[in-house]
N, C-alpha and C positions, 0 to 999 in steps of 0.2 A: 430250287429246293429248297426247306425248312427245317431245319432243325430244332427241338425241342428237349429239354430239359424232362427226364420224369422217373419215380421213384414207386415202385408197386402199383400200377397200375395196369389193367388191361385194356388194351384199344381193340374194340372189332371194326369199325369203319371211319375212313378218313373220306371229307369231299373239298374241291374246290370251287368256290362259285356253282356249287349244285350237283358236280361231278365230281365222280368215284375218281379217288388219287389213290395210289400205292403209297406202302410204308412200309419202312423196317424198322425194327429195333436195333440198336448198336451194340457191340459190347458194355458188358454192366462194368460202375466203377467203384468202389467201395462207398465213398462220400460224395462222388460227385452224379450218381445216378446212372440213370440207363438212355443215351439219346436217341428219340424219336426221328428218324428220318421222312416228312414229306416229299413226293413226288410229282410238282404240281403234273394235270394232267393237258396241260397248256401251258406255254410259254405265256409269262406275261410283259406284256409293253413296260416302258421304264414308266414310276410312277401309278402306272395302274395297279386300283385297289382287289385285293383276294377277300373273298368271306372263306376261312377253313375251319369247318365244325369237326368235331370227334368228337365219336360217340367210345366211351370208353367206363370202367369201370374202378371206382378207386378202393384201398383196402384200410385198414385201421393202420396199418406202415406208410401210407402215402403220406410222410411228414410235409412234404412242402404245400400242402391242400388242405385249409381252415373252410369249415360249413359253420353258417349259419342257419338254425330252426327258422321256422313259418316266423314265429314268434320275435324271433330279432328284425326281424324285415322290418320295411314299412309299410308293406302290401299286407302284412301277415297271412299271406294262403302259400307262397312256396319257399321250400330251402333255398341257401344262394351259397354256391360256391365260390372261393376266389382261394389264389396263389400270389405269394409277393415275390415271386422271380421272376426274371427276366427271358425276354424271346432274343435268342441269337437267330440272327439271319444269315445267307451264306449267298 
């Protein structure tokens, strides 16, 4: 499994290597946010890579997320979402 920190986002779907994965939010913490625990659909071998895709919607209160407008990106066609937070692996 993998645990990510979230704050004020709504998650609709999670996939791992193209397969649907189960996910659940933990208890909200006042300044740490809310943990999102993702359960991988298959056990991974040591050193095996996993592509985790999360379909979500952010909100203006999503303080850890920042956006570049399309004009601020090198291609000037699509917005860019980034976070300066770190991933925790369990």
